[in-house]
Every structure is written in C-alpha cells, then in structure tokens.
N, C-alpha and C positions, 0 to 999 in steps of 0.2 A: 217605681214601677220597673224602670230600666235596670236596677240593680239586680233584679231576679236574673235576668239574661246573662250575668255574670257568675253569681252565687250558686244558681241551680247547677251549672256544668261543673263547676269547681267542686261542689259538694259530692256530685255523683262520681267525679274522676277520683277524689280522695277515697270514697267509698270502695269504688272498684280496685284501687290501689291496695287498701286494706284487706279486702277478700282475696285478691290475688297472692298476697304475701301469706295469709292464713293458708290458703290451698297449698302453695309452695312448702310451707313449713309441714304440713300434714304428709305431703309427698315425699319429703326428704328424710322422714323419719324422727322428727323433733319430739314426737309425742309418744314414742313406742315404749320407754321405759321411765315411767314417773316415779315409781317407788325405789329403783336401783341407787340413786345419790343419797336418798335419805337412809336407806339400810346400810351403805357403805360407811356413812359417817357414825352410825351406832355401832357397827361392828368392826372397828379397826382392830387390828392385831398388835399394833405398836402404840404403846401410850406413852411416848417420850416427850419431855418438856420442849417447848419451842425457843428456848435461849435467846 
C-alpha cells in the first residue's frame, strides 16, 4: 500500500509532462501542415538518381 504513495505522484507527473509537451507542440505549430510533406514527396520536380 505504501508503494502507491510513490507511484501515484510519479504517474501524475508523467501524465502532466506529456500533456504539457503536447500543448507546447500545438502552440509552436507542429501540426499546422500535415499534408505538405506528403505532397512534396509525390510532386518533386527533379527525378535524379541518388548515386
């Protein structure tokens, strides 16, 4: 039972850390252009070999 006194705060801290990282990524524009990279790969103008 005393293990819960350590595990619960650690679990809450990890959850809050993940939530804050997600909120930061939303605020910094990480999810703005989801289709841009996929479209750039399909429509490249130069088709040169990678030698």
